C-alpha positions as CSV (number, residue, x, y, z in Angstrom):
1,M,80.0,-74.4,-29.8
2,S,81.8,-76.5,-31.8
3,Q,86.3,-75.2,-32.0
4,K,87.6,-77.4,-34.5
5,P,88.9,-76.3,-37.7
6,L,87.3,-77.3,-41.0
7,T,87.8,-80.9,-41.7
8,Q,89.0,-80.4,-45.1
9,S,92.6,-78.7,-44.0
10,K,95.5,-77.9,-46.7
11,A,98.7,-78.9,-45.4
12,L,101.2,-77.2,-45.5
13,A,102.7,-77.2,-48.8
14,P,106.9,-76.0,-50.0
15,D,105.6,-73.4,-51.6
16,I,103.4,-71.5,-49.5
17,F,101.3,-69.8,-52.4
18,Q,99.1,-72.1,-53.1
19,P,95.6,-71.2,-54.8
20,I,92.4,-71.0,-52.2
21,S,90.4,-71.7,-54.8
22,T,90.0,-71.9,-58.6
23,S,86.4,-71.9,-58.2
24,A,84.4,-68.8,-59.8
25,P,82.8,-66.7,-56.9
26,P,79.7,-68.3,-55.4
27,S,76.3,-67.9,-56.9
28,Q,75.1,-65.2,-54.9
29,I,77.9,-62.9,-56.0
30,E,76.2,-62.0,-59.6
31,S,78.6,-61.1,-62.5
32,R,78.5,-58.4,-64.9
33,P,81.0,-57.6,-67.6
34,D,81.6,-53.9,-67.6
35,H,83.4,-51.0,-65.1
36,P,83.2,-47.4,-65.0
37,V,86.9,-47.6,-65.8
38,P,88.2,-48.2,-69.1
39,R,90.8,-50.5,-69.8
40,L,92.6,-47.5,-71.6
41,G,95.6,-48.8,-74.2
42,I,95.7,-52.2,-72.1
43,V,96.6,-55.3,-75.1
44,A,93.8,-57.9,-74.1
45,Q,95.6,-60.7,-71.5
46,S,93.9,-64.0,-70.4
47,S,95.2,-62.7,-66.8
48,P,93.6,-60.6,-64.5
49,I,94.7,-57.0,-64.2
50,P,96.1,-55.5,-61.4
51,T,94.7,-52.7,-60.1
52,N,96.7,-51.3,-57.2
53,K,100.2,-51.8,-58.8
54,F,102.9,-49.0,-59.3
55,Y,102.1,-48.7,-63.3
56,A,98.5,-48.4,-63.4
57,N,99.0,-44.4,-64.0
58,L,100.2,-45.6,-67.4
59,F,96.2,-47.0,-68.2
60,L,94.2,-44.0,-66.0
61,G,93.3,-40.5,-67.2
62,G,96.0,-39.2,-69.1
63,Q,98.5,-41.9,-69.1
64,N,101.0,-39.2,-68.6
65,Q,101.8,-39.7,-64.6
66,G,104.6,-40.6,-63.1
67,V,105.3,-44.6,-62.7
68,W,107.9,-45.1,-59.5
69,T,110.0,-48.1,-60.2
70,H,112.5,-47.2,-57.5
71,P,114.5,-45.5,-57.2
72,Y,113.7,-44.1,-60.9
73,S,110.9,-43.3,-62.0
74,V,109.6,-42.6,-65.7
75,S,106.1,-41.2,-67.2
76,W,105.5,-40.4,-71.0
77,S,106.8,-36.8,-71.6
78,K,103.5,-36.5,-74.1
79,G,105.0,-33.1,-75.5
80,S,105.7,-31.7,-72.6
81,G,108.9,-30.5,-71.1
82,N,111.4,-28.3,-72.9
83,A,112.1,-31.1,-75.1
84,A,108.7,-31.5,-76.0
85,S,109.5,-35.0,-76.3
86,W,106.4,-37.9,-77.1
87,G,109.5,-40.5,-75.3
88,M,109.5,-42.0,-72.1
89,S,111.1,-39.6,-69.8
90,V,113.5,-40.9,-67.1
91,S,114.0,-39.2,-63.5
92,H,116.0,-39.8,-60.5
93,I,115.6,-37.4,-57.4
94,D,118.4,-36.8,-54.8
95,A,117.5,-36.3,-51.6
96,D,118.5,-32.5,-51.7
97,Q,115.9,-31.8,-54.5
98,L,112.5,-32.5,-52.1
99,A,110.3,-29.7,-51.4
100,F,108.5,-29.4,-48.0
101,G,105.7,-28.4,-46.4
102,P,105.1,-25.9,-43.6
103,G,106.0,-26.1,-39.9
104,T,108.4,-27.9,-37.5
105,P,108.1,-31.2,-38.2
106,A,107.7,-30.1,-42.2
107,Q,103.9,-31.1,-42.4
108,Y,105.0,-33.0,-45.7
109,F,107.4,-33.7,-48.1
110,I,107.4,-34.2,-51.8
111,N,109.8,-34.8,-54.9
112,P,109.7,-32.9,-57.9
113,I,107.8,-34.4,-60.6
114,G,108.3,-33.7,-64.1
115,L,112.3,-33.1,-64.4
116,Q,112.9,-35.4,-67.6
117,S,116.4,-35.9,-66.9
118,I,117.1,-38.5,-69.7
119,V,114.1,-38.8,-72.5
120,L,114.4,-42.4,-74.2
121,S,112.5,-41.5,-78.1
122,A,112.7,-42.4,-81.8
123,T,112.3,-40.0,-84.5
124,S,109.0,-41.7,-85.4
125,L,107.4,-40.6,-82.1
126,T,105.3,-37.4,-82.8
127,K,101.8,-35.9,-81.6
128,T,100.1,-38.7,-82.8
129,T,102.3,-41.6,-80.3
130,T,100.0,-43.8,-78.4
131,L,100.6,-45.4,-75.5
132,T,99.8,-49.1,-74.4
133,T,100.5,-51.7,-72.0
134,D,100.8,-55.4,-72.0
135,S,102.2,-58.5,-69.9
136,L,100.9,-56.3,-66.6
137,G,101.7,-58.6,-63.9
138,A,102.4,-58.4,-59.8
139,F,105.7,-56.9,-60.3
140,S,106.2,-55.8,-64.2
141,A,104.4,-54.1,-67.0
142,N,105.8,-53.4,-70.6
143,V,104.8,-50.0,-71.8
144,N,104.9,-49.9,-75.5
145,L,105.2,-46.4,-77.7
146,L,103.4,-46.6,-81.2
147,P,103.8,-44.2,-83.6
148,S,100.2,-44.1,-84.4
149,A,96.9,-46.0,-83.2
150,G,97.4,-49.6,-84.5
151,A,101.2,-49.4,-85.5
152,Q,104.2,-51.3,-84.4
153,P,105.9,-50.6,-81.1
154,A,108.5,-48.1,-81.8
155,I,109.5,-48.6,-78.8
156,T,109.0,-51.2,-75.7
157,F,109.6,-50.6,-71.9
158,P,110.1,-53.3,-69.5
159,L,109.4,-51.6,-66.3
160,V,110.0,-53.7,-63.1
161,Q,110.0,-52.8,-59.6
162,G,113.8,-52.1,-58.3
163,M,115.2,-52.5,-61.9
164,G,118.8,-51.2,-62.1
165,F,118.8,-49.8,-65.5
166,V,115.8,-48.4,-67.8
167,T,115.9,-50.1,-70.5
168,A,114.0,-49.4,-73.7
169,I,113.8,-51.9,-76.8
170,Y,114.0,-50.8,-80.4
171,T,112.3,-52.6,-82.8
172,G,113.8,-50.7,-86.3
173,S,113.4,-47.3,-85.1
174,V,115.8,-44.5,-84.9
175,P,116.9,-43.8,-81.3
176,V,116.8,-40.2,-79.7
177,L,118.1,-39.1,-76.6
178,Q,117.0,-35.9,-75.2
179,S,116.8,-34.3,-71.8
180,S,114.9,-31.2,-70.3
181,I,117.6,-30.6,-68.0
182,F,120.0,-30.6,-71.2
183,F,123.3,-32.1,-71.7
184,R,126.3,-30.6,-70.8
185,T,128.3,-33.7,-72.1
186,V,128.0,-37.0,-74.2
187,T,130.9,-38.9,-74.3
188,Q,131.3,-42.7,-76.2
189,V,134.4,-44.5,-73.9
190,A,135.4,-47.6,-73.4
191,S,133.1,-50.6,-74.7
192,P,132.9,-53.2,-71.1
193,Q,132.3,-56.0,-73.9
194,Q,131.2,-56.6,-77.3
195,G,128.1,-55.8,-78.7
196,I,127.9,-52.8,-76.3
197,T,128.7,-49.0,-77.1
198,K,128.7,-47.2,-74.1
199,Y,128.2,-43.4,-73.4
200,K,128.6,-41.4,-70.3
201,I,126.6,-38.6,-70.1
202,V,126.6,-35.4,-68.0
203,L,123.3,-33.3,-67.8
204,E,123.7,-29.4,-66.6
205,D,122.8,-30.7,-63.8
206,G,125.8,-32.0,-62.5
207,K,124.8,-35.3,-62.7
208,T,126.2,-38.2,-64.2
209,W,124.5,-40.8,-66.3
210,L,125.9,-43.7,-68.4
211,A,123.7,-45.8,-71.5
212,Y,124.4,-48.8,-72.8
213,A,123.2,-49.9,-76.5
214,S,123.2,-53.5,-77.1
215,G,122.6,-55.0,-80.5
216,P,125.0,-53.7,-83.6
217,A,126.8,-50.7,-83.3
218,I,125.5,-47.5,-82.9
219,D,126.7,-44.2,-83.0
220,L,124.9,-41.3,-81.4
221,K,125.3,-38.1,-82.5
222,V,124.7,-34.7,-80.5
223,V,122.4,-32.6,-82.8
224,S,122.0,-29.8,-79.5
225,N,122.2,-29.7,-75.8
226,G,118.8,-31.3,-75.7
227,L,118.6,-33.9,-78.3
228,V,121.0,-37.0,-79.1
229,Q,119.9,-39.1,-82.4
230,A,121.2,-42.2,-83.9
231,D,122.2,-42.0,-88.1
232,A,120.1,-45.0,-88.5
233,A,117.1,-47.6,-87.4
234,F,117.9,-49.8,-84.5
235,N,117.0,-53.4,-83.4
236,G,118.8,-53.7,-79.5
237,T,118.1,-52.0,-76.5
238,I,119.3,-49.4,-75.0
239,Q,119.8,-48.6,-71.0
240,V,120.4,-45.9,-69.0
241,A,121.5,-45.4,-65.7
242,K,122.5,-42.7,-63.0
243,N,126.1,-42.9,-61.3
244,P,126.0,-41.1,-58.0
245,G,129.3,-39.3,-57.7
246,D,130.7,-40.6,-60.9
247,N,131.8,-43.4,-59.4
248,A,134.2,-45.8,-60.6
249,A,133.4,-48.6,-58.4
250,G,129.4,-48.2,-58.6
251,E,130.3,-47.6,-62.9
252,A,132.1,-50.9,-63.0
253,A,128.8,-52.8,-61.6
254,Y,126.7,-51.6,-64.4
255,D,129.5,-52.3,-66.7
256,A,129.4,-55.9,-65.4
257,A,125.4,-55.6,-65.6
258,A,124.8,-53.7,-68.9
259,G,122.5,-55.8,-71.4
260,A,120.8,-57.8,-68.7
261,Y,117.1,-57.0,-67.9
262,A,114.4,-57.8,-65.7
263,T,111.5,-58.4,-67.3
264,S,108.8,-60.0,-64.7
265,A,109.3,-61.4,-61.2
266,T,107.9,-64.1,-58.9
267,V,107.6,-64.4,-55.5
268,S,107.8,-67.5,-53.2
269,G,107.9,-68.6,-49.7
270,S,108.3,-71.4,-47.3
271,V,107.8,-71.5,-43.4
272,S,109.5,-73.6,-40.9
273,G,108.4,-73.1,-37.6
274,T,108.4,-69.3,-36.8
275,T,110.7,-68.3,-39.6
276,G,109.3,-67.5,-42.5
277,T,111.3,-67.3,-46.4
278,Y,110.3,-65.4,-49.0
279,N,112.0,-65.2,-52.3
280,L,111.6,-62.7,-55.3
281,Q,113.1,-64.2,-58.5
282,W,113.5,-62.4,-61.7
283,A,113.4,-63.9,-65.0
284,K,115.6,-61.6,-67.8
285,A,116.3,-60.7,-70.9
286,G,119.0,-59.5,-73.2
287,L,122.1,-60.8,-72.4
288,T,121.0,-63.5,-70.2
289,N,124.6,-65.0,-69.1
290,K,125.1,-62.0,-67.2
291,T,123.6,-61.4,-63.7
292,L,120.8,-59.2,-63.2
293,L,121.3,-55.2,-61.3
294,M,118.6,-55.1,-59.1
295,F,117.6,-52.3,-56.2
296,A,116.7,-53.2,-52.8
297,L,114.9,-51.1,-50.2
298,P,116.0,-51.0,-46.6
299,H,113.5,-53.3,-45.3
300,H,115.3,-55.7,-47.5
301,I,118.5,-55.2,-46.9
302,Q,117.7,-56.0,-42.9
303,S,116.2,-59.1,-43.8
304,F,118.5,-60.3,-46.8
305,D,120.1,-64.2,-45.9
306,G,123.1,-64.2,-46.3
307,A,123.7,-65.1,-49.7
308,T,122.0,-62.3,-51.3
309,A,123.8,-59.8,-48.4
310,A,127.0,-60.9,-50.4
311,K,125.9,-59.3,-53.2
312,K,125.6,-55.6,-52.7
313,T,127.5,-53.6,-54.7
314,P,128.8,-50.1,-54.4
315,I,126.0,-48.1,-55.7
316,Q,123.1,-46.4,-53.6
317,L,120.3,-44.7,-55.2
318,N,118.1,-41.9,-53.0
319,T,114.1,-43.3,-53.3
320,T,111.2,-40.9,-53.4
321,T,109.9,-42.0,-50.2
322,K,111.8,-45.2,-48.9
323,G,115.2,-44.3,-48.3
324,S,118.3,-45.3,-49.8
325,A,117.9,-48.3,-52.8
326,T,121.4,-50.4,-52.9
327,A,122.0,-52.0,-56.1
328,M,122.7,-55.8,-55.7
329,A,123.9,-58.0,-58.4
330,A,121.3,-60.8,-58.4
331,D,118.9,-62.8,-60.2
332,A,116.8,-63.0,-56.7
333,F,116.0,-61.9,-53.3
334,T,115.8,-63.9,-50.4
335,M,114.3,-62.5,-47.4
336,V,114.1,-63.6,-44.1
337,E,111.5,-63.3,-40.9
338,P,113.0,-65.5,-38.2
339,N,110.2,-64.4,-35.7
340,M,106.8,-64.8,-37.0
341,P,103.7,-64.5,-34.4
342,T,102.9,-68.1,-35.3
343,D,101.2,-68.3,-31.6
344,M,99.1,-65.0,-32.1
345,G,95.6,-65.9,-31.7
346,F,92.2,-63.8,-30.6
347,A,93.6,-62.9,-27.1
348,P,96.0,-60.1,-26.4
349,W,99.0,-60.6,-27.2
350,T,102.6,-59.3,-27.3
351,P,106.1,-60.4,-28.4
352,Q,107.1,-60.7,-24.7
353,A,104.4,-62.1,-22.5
354,R,103.0,-63.8,-25.4
355,S,98.9,-65.0,-25.9
356,Q,97.4,-64.1,-22.8
357,S,93.9,-65.6,-22.2
358,N,93.7,-66.1,-18.6
359,L,92.5,-62.7,-16.7
360,S,92.2,-61.8,-13.5
361,T,89.2,-61.9,-11.1
362,S,88.5,-58.3,-11.4
363,A,89.3,-58.0,-15.1
364,V,86.3,-60.7,-15.6
365,S,84.1,-58.9,-13.4
366,A,84.6,-55.9,-14.8
367,I,84.3,-57.4,-18.1
368,N,81.3,-59.2,-18.0
369,N,79.3,-56.2,-15.7
370,V,80.0,-54.0,-19.4
371,A,79.6,-56.7,-22.0
372,T,75.8,-58.0,-20.3
373,S,74.8,-54.4,-22.4
374,E,76.7,-54.3,-25.3
375,V,75.9,-57.6,-26.3
376,S,72.7,-56.4,-26.4
377,Q,73.0,-53.8,-29.0
378,D,71.4,-53.4,-31.9
379,I,73.4,-54.9,-34.2
380,N,71.5,-54.5,-37.7
381,G,71.4,-51.2,-36.8
382,Q,75.2,-50.7,-36.6
383,T,76.3,-53.5,-39.5
384,N,73.4,-53.6,-42.2
385,L,75.0,-50.2,-43.8
386,D,75.5,-48.6,-47.1
387,S,79.2,-49.1,-46.6
388,M,81.5,-52.3,-46.9
389,Y,84.0,-50.4,-44.4
390,F,81.1,-49.4,-41.9
391,S,79.5,-52.5,-41.5
392,G,82.6,-54.6,-41.7
393,K,83.7,-52.4,-38.2
394,G,80.7,-53.1,-36.8
395,L,80.9,-57.2,-37.6
396,A,84.2,-57.4,-36.1
397,K,83.1,-55.1,-33.1
398,F,80.6,-57.7,-32.1
399,A,82.5,-60.5,-33.2
400,Q,85.4,-59.8,-30.4
401,I,82.5,-59.2,-28.0
402,V,81.5,-62.5,-28.5
403,Y,85.1,-64.1,-28.4
404,V,86.0,-62.1,-25.3
405,L,82.8,-63.6,-23.3
406,N,83.2,-67.2,-24.6
407,D,86.6,-67.4,-24.0
408,L,88.2,-64.9,-21.8
409,S,85.1,-63.7,-19.5
410,K,83.8,-67.5,-19.4
411,N,79.9,-66.4,-19.9
412,S,79.1,-68.8,-22.6
413,S,75.4,-68.7,-22.6
414,L,75.8,-64.8,-23.2
415,A,78.4,-65.6,-26.0
416,Q,75.5,-68.2,-27.5
417,T,73.0,-65.0,-27.7
418,G,75.4,-62.8,-29.0
419,L,76.8,-65.3,-31.6
420,A,73.4,-65.9,-32.9
421,N,72.8,-62.0,-33.4
422,L,76.1,-62.2,-34.9
423,K,75.6,-64.9,-37.5
424,S,72.2,-63.3,-38.5
425,A,74.2,-59.6,-39.0
426,F,76.4,-61.4,-41.0
427,A,74.6,-63.5,-43.4
428,V,72.6,-60.1,-45.0
429,F,76.2,-59.6,-46.4
430,A,77.1,-63.6,-47.1
431,N,73.5,-63.9,-48.9
432,N,74.8,-60.6,-50.6
433,R,71.6,-58.6,-49.6
434,Q,73.0,-55.5,-48.0
435,K,71.7,-52.3,-49.7
436,Y,75.1,-52.1,-52.3
437,P,75.1,-55.7,-53.3
438,L,78.5,-57.0,-54.1
439,V,79.3,-57.8,-57.8
440,Y,82.1,-59.5,-59.8
441,E,82.8,-57.8,-62.8
442,T,84.9,-59.4,-65.3
443,A,86.2,-55.9,-66.8
444,W,89.2,-56.1,-64.5
445,K,88.0,-59.0,-62.5
446,G,86.9,-58.7,-59.0
447,V,84.2,-58.5,-56.4
448,V,83.4,-54.3,-56.0
449,S,80.1,-52.7,-54.5
450,T,77.4,-51.9,-56.6
451,G,77.5,-48.3,-55.3
452,S,79.3,-46.5,-57.7
453,Y,77.4,-48.5,-60.3
454,V,74.2,-47.5,-58.5
455,T,74.9,-43.6,-57.5
456,G,77.6,-42.7,-60.3
457,D,79.6,-41.7,-57.6
458,S,83.6,-42.9,-57.5
459,G,83.7,-42.1,-54.7
460,Q,80.8,-43.8,-52.5
461,D,81.9,-46.2,-49.8
462,F,85.3,-45.1,-50.2
463,G,85.7,-45.7,-54.0
464,N,85.6,-49.6,-52.7
465,T,83.7,-49.6,-56.8
466,Y,87.2,-48.7,-58.2
467,Y,89.1,-51.1,-55.7
468,N,90.0,-48.1,-53.8
469,D,90.5,-50.0,-49.9
470,H,89.7,-53.5,-50.6
471,H,91.8,-54.9,-47.7
472,F,90.6,-52.4,-45.4
473,H,86.9,-53.1,-46.1
474,F,87.4,-56.7,-46.6
475,G,89.8,-57.5,-43.6
476,Y,87.3,-56.7,-41.0
477,F,84.6,-59.2,-42.5
478,I,87.3,-61.8,-42.9
479,Y,88.4,-61.2,-39.3
480,A,85.1,-61.5,-37.9
481,A,84.4,-64.5,-39.7
482,S,87.1,-66.2,-38.3
483,I,85.6,-65.7,-34.9
484,I,82.6,-66.9,-35.8
485,G,84.0,-69.9,-37.4
486,Y,86.4,-70.6,-34.6
487,L,83.2,-70.4,-32.2
488,D,81.3,-73.0,-34.4
489,S,83.0,-75.1,-36.9
490,S,79.0,-75.7,-38.1
491,W,79.3,-72.2,-39.9
492,L,81.6,-72.9,-42.1
493,A,80.6,-75.1,-44.3
494,G,77.9,-72.3,-45.8
495,N,80.0,-69.4,-45.6
496,A,83.8,-70.1,-46.0
497,D,83.0,-69.9,-49.9
498,W,81.7,-66.4,-49.7
499,V,84.4,-65.4,-46.8
500,N,87.3,-67.0,-49.2
501,T,85.9,-65.0,-51.8
502,L,86.8,-61.6,-49.9
503,V,90.4,-63.3,-49.5
504,R,90.9,-64.1,-53.3
505,D,89.4,-60.3,-54.5
506,A,92.7,-58.7,-52.1
507,A,94.8,-61.3,-51.8
508,N,94.9,-64.3,-54.2
509,P,98.2,-66.2,-53.6
510,S,98.1,-67.8,-57.0
511,T,98.0,-67.0,-60.6
512,N,96.4,-70.4,-60.7
513,D,93.2,-68.8,-59.8
514,T,92.6,-66.9,-62.9
515,F,89.6,-65.2,-61.2
516,F,91.4,-62.7,-59.5
517,P,94.8,-61.1,-60.1
518,F,97.8,-61.9,-58.1
519,S,98.2,-60.2,-54.7
520,R,96.0,-56.8,-55.6
521,S,96.7,-54.9,-52.3
522,F,99.9,-56.7,-50.7
523,D,103.1,-54.8,-52.7
524,W,105.5,-57.8,-52.0
525,F,108.5,-55.4,-52.7
526,H,107.7,-52.9,-50.9
527,G,106.1,-54.8,-47.8
528,H,103.0,-53.4,-47.5
529,S,99.9,-52.6,-49.2
530,W,98.7,-49.8,-51.1
531,A,95.0,-48.4,-50.8
532,K,94.5,-46.8,-53.9
533,G,92.8,-48.4,-57.2
534,L,91.7,-47.2,-60.5
535,F,92.2,-43.5,-59.8
536,E,95.3,-41.6,-61.8
537,S,97.2,-39.9,-59.0
538,A,100.6,-37.4,-60.0
539,D,102.0,-38.8,-56.7
540,G,101.6,-42.3,-57.4
541,K,99.8,-45.6,-55.5
542,D,99.2,-44.4,-51.7
543,E,98.0,-45.8,-48.4
544,E,97.1,-44.0,-44.9
545,S,96.0,-46.6,-42.5
546,S,99.1,-48.9,-41.6
547,S,97.4,-50.5,-39.0
548,E,94.1,-51.5,-41.2
549,D,96.7,-53.0,-43.7
550,A,97.9,-55.2,-40.6
551,L,94.8,-55.9,-39.5
552,F,94.1,-58.0,-42.9
553,S,96.9,-59.6,-42.7
554,Y,96.3,-60.8,-39.5
555,A,92.4,-61.2,-40.1
556,V,94.1,-63.5,-43.4
557,K,96.1,-65.4,-40.7
558,M,93.0,-66.4,-38.1
559,W,90.8,-67.2,-41.2
560,G,93.8,-69.4,-42.3
561,K,94.0,-71.1,-38.7
562,T,90.0,-71.5,-38.6
563,I,89.5,-73.6,-41.7
564,G,92.6,-75.4,-41.3
565,D,94.3,-73.8,-44.9
566,A,98.1,-74.2,-43.6
567,N,99.5,-71.9,-46.1
568,M,96.8,-69.5,-45.9
569,E,97.7,-69.3,-42.0
570,A,101.3,-69.2,-43.2
571,R,101.3,-66.6,-45.4
572,G,98.9,-64.6,-43.0
573,N,101.9,-64.5,-40.2
574,L,105.0,-63.4,-42.8
575,M,102.6,-61.0,-44.6
576,L,102.4,-59.3,-40.7
577,S,106.6,-59.9,-40.1
578,I,107.0,-58.3,-43.4
579,Q,104.8,-55.2,-41.9
580,A,105.9,-55.1,-38.7
581,R,109.6,-54.0,-40.5
582,S,108.3,-52.2,-43.5
583,L,105.7,-50.2,-41.3
584,Q,108.9,-49.4,-39.0
585,N,110.9,-48.4,-41.4
586,Y,108.3,-46.7,-43.5
587,F,105.3,-45.5,-41.7
588,L,106.0,-45.3,-37.9
589,M,109.0,-43.3,-37.3
590,Q,111.0,-43.5,-34.5
591,S,113.9,-40.6,-33.8
592,N,116.0,-42.9,-35.3
593,N,114.7,-43.3,-38.3
594,T,116.9,-42.8,-41.4
595,N,114.4,-43.1,-44.2
596,H,112.6,-40.3,-44.0
597,P,114.1,-36.7,-43.8
598,A,115.3,-35.3,-40.5
599,N,112.9,-32.4,-40.7
600,F,109.7,-34.5,-41.3
601,I,110.1,-37.8,-38.8
602,G,108.9,-35.4,-36.0
603,N,105.6,-36.2,-36.8
604,K,105.8,-39.9,-36.1
605,V,103.4,-41.1,-38.7
606,T,103.9,-40.2,-42.5
607,G,100.2,-39.6,-42.7
608,I,99.5,-40.7,-46.1
609,L,102.6,-42.3,-47.7
610,F,102.9,-42.1,-51.0
611,E,105.4,-43.1,-54.0
612,N,106.2,-39.7,-54.5
613,K,105.6,-38.0,-51.3
614,A,104.7,-37.9,-47.5
615,D,102.2,-36.0,-46.6
616,H,101.0,-35.7,-43.0
617,V,97.2,-35.7,-42.8
618,T,94.4,-37.5,-43.7
619,Y,91.8,-37.7,-46.2
620,F,89.0,-37.0,-44.0
621,G,90.8,-34.4,-41.6
622,A,93.5,-33.0,-40.3
623,N,93.2,-33.2,-36.2
624,T,96.3,-35.1,-35.0
625,E,94.4,-37.9,-33.3
626,Y,93.0,-38.2,-36.5
627,I,96.3,-38.6,-38.3
628,Q,98.1,-40.6,-35.6
629,G,94.8,-42.5,-34.6
630,I,94.2,-43.9,-38.4
631,H,97.9,-45.7,-38.0
632,M,96.4,-47.5,-34.8
633,I,92.7,-48.7,-35.6
634,P,91.8,-51.0,-34.2
635,L,94.2,-52.3,-31.2
636,A,94.2,-55.6,-31.7
637,P,96.9,-58.8,-31.0
638,F,98.8,-57.7,-34.3
639,S,99.4,-53.6,-32.6
640,T,102.4,-54.9,-30.5
641,L,104.0,-56.3,-33.1
642,T,104.1,-53.2,-35.3
643,R,103.7,-50.9,-32.9
644,T,107.2,-51.0,-30.6
645,P,106.7,-49.4,-26.8
646,T,109.9,-46.8,-27.9
647,F,107.5,-46.0,-30.8
648,I,104.7,-45.4,-28.9
649,T,106.3,-43.9,-26.5
650,E,107.9,-41.2,-28.4
651,E,104.2,-40.4,-30.2
652,W,102.8,-40.2,-27.1
653,N,105.1,-38.1,-25.4
654,T,104.7,-35.3,-28.7
655,Y,101.2,-35.3,-28.6
656,F,98.9,-36.8,-26.1
657,S,100.9,-36.5,-22.6
658,N,100.0,-34.5,-19.8
659,G,96.8,-34.6,-20.2
660,R,96.6,-33.3,-23.6
661,V,94.5,-36.9,-24.3
662,D,91.7,-36.2,-22.3
663,S,90.8,-33.3,-25.0
664,V,90.8,-35.4,-27.9
665,A,86.5,-36.0,-28.4
666,G,84.6,-39.0,-29.8
667,G,86.0,-42.4,-30.4
668,W,89.2,-41.4,-31.0
669,R,90.2,-40.8,-27.3
670,G,89.0,-44.7,-26.8
671,I,91.1,-45.3,-29.7
672,L,94.5,-43.4,-28.5
673,Y,94.0,-45.0,-25.0
674,A,93.6,-48.7,-26.2
675,N,96.9,-47.9,-27.8
676,Y,98.6,-46.2,-24.7
677,A,97.7,-49.6,-22.8
678,I,100.9,-51.3,-24.9
679,I,102.9,-49.2,-23.0
680,N,101.0,-48.0,-19.8
681,P,97.9,-50.7,-19.1
682,A,97.7,-49.0,-15.9
683,A,96.3,-46.3,-16.9
684,A,94.6,-47.1,-19.7
685,W,92.8,-49.7,-17.2
686,A,91.7,-46.7,-15.4
687,F,90.4,-44.7,-17.8
688,F,88.0,-47.8,-19.0
689,T,86.7,-48.4,-15.8
690,A,86.3,-45.1,-14.1
691,Q,82.3,-45.0,-13.3
692,A,81.7,-41.5,-15.5
693,F,83.6,-43.2,-18.6
694,D,81.3,-42.4,-21.6
695,A,80.1,-44.3,-24.3
696,G,80.9,-41.6,-26.9
697,W,84.4,-42.6,-26.5
698,L,84.1,-45.2,-28.4
699,D,84.6,-45.9,-32.1
700,G,81.9,-47.4,-34.3
701,G,84.4,-50.5,-34.8
702,A,85.3,-50.9,-30.9
703,S,84.0,-51.9,-27.6
704,R,84.4,-51.1,-24.1
705,T,84.2,-55.2,-23.4
706,W,87.4,-55.9,-26.0
707,Y,89.4,-52.9,-24.6
708,L,88.8,-54.5,-21.0
709,A,89.6,-57.5,-22.2
710,W,93.0,-56.2,-24.2
711,V,94.2,-53.7,-21.5
712,A,93.9,-56.6,-19.2
713,G,95.7,-59.0,-21.4
714,L,97.9,-56.5,-21.3
715,G,98.8,-56.3,-17.5
716,G,96.6,-53.4,-16.5
717,A,93.9,-54.7,-14.5
718,P,94.4,-55.5,-10.7
719,S,95.3,-59.3,-9.8
């Protein structure tokens, strides 16, 4: 077997966000112009439209579900609430406003929706109001409220993740401020500088907001406890922000930034050895001589470089599901990940022992005894399915078996036979001859399953046609391909383009590649991916399987290594490092977690993490092993990076210790024991080598061959 990277390697660049390709998808993936979901109210733009970003509710369904920029959320009022406004409502939720589900710990927590603290509107916005969006990018979008279809916008709202103010740009309309909480006082106060009119607003819930009008002089008159109105048309911006505790130092920080606002963002990155650095840089408008005020999430704060860390202000506001956000006086954030897993390969790996590819004689013997049977299973029966997800899992399973045979148990002849069968099974997909072939649709610009086109069922294959779960589905294929190409570099010439297309669809690293949106799945602000595609959602985007999110990054890393694309490999390493940090902050909850409510962290995992709630459940059932296990699957080298021994110990003792694991049925039992191997490899080895081992304890994407190698690499096998 040839084990060399693709000859035409891509050398590491100063900015690792380099295009994978700028060519059309390969010809076996046909193109079509239509998609079941209309591009509602989207102003035509040349760049592809992101599908899984925070603002998607604005072009889906009724266009009036929430959008979370953190710490604020906004939604089109659309005539609702006490104010019955047609403007844009602004909300911020404090931790004491949460509602909790049943149980101890609580099954879920949710932030109230529909609380219209401040509504930014105009006298011309009535029941004929139309909402459009434009300039949709990875971190931002413009929202326009038009008095009627085809009219010029009365107000434009540049929505940017982490924005310090909610900014309304008025173009000749008469400003109106409303509130469904009701105004207690609205007071004009001293201006921070010439050209800015400032108001302090206290609502009936006792919360203090600040409003800054930049432009010509403006006079806001209190008409009623729900309505404040200007006396003339206005060309300028009105910005609102919440000042927690009516804090003087916080107010001074808002004053210093008032008049400037972010319009978009870009991310860049570099690596040196095991250190990865990434930079979020905002474009700004308004009073551009001022420094922006932007909110940072906890994982940002932990990884700031020294210069960025020095830009903290006293302002902290609770976010809905990401702990406390800290306002920074900064036009850019620079974050550093100093311990990227650059030496992590296909073999078992831990942060302490690193890669382990030399297994004991007893381990090799046990592996070969099992692998002989497993590698001979009906691979086509397990992979040529009507689901990209389950097909990908099957291919990844057999790829792991072949890798173990070749590299770890040194059974090259059996590996060669298995590899030939694996290539044949993979070719069904690379030639696009599966039951529901992939198609490149030009409406949203992406590669999707034809399943929903054929069946009319939006939920076919978990919503793949609607851009749900692409990183989950495609990650398994990319992982399998990285092993095939590692074992036989001659295979790459005919298959790399197809595999790269999957990477580009879910993780296009460059806006120069105009066939796919930039980074469809991974959110470089939040530090993890969002699984929900083109479905309206009252609680925003969500993600269930944090581990399959990490698998995708690992697969990208390993595929980059296999094909010699150093920038892709570096991005995978950086994404994995960021995910280890973000997952431990937001998904995998140790007892000392401070980002989620104290009466929720006992669940140990969030279950499904939405932008507005966390629910300890899954989309496919409420069994404990489902909820915990979906954050474990698949167990692979990256698992020891994202899942710490302390966390695993706490979770195991909460749910599975003292024999409770042995009451779990089916493939989930194998998953639980493979996870347990990280902290007790000897017990896991005893389980997987037991004479009475039942193959029914293996998930469809798992093999006993890999689990034995995994556990042996973690130190579980006798010497």
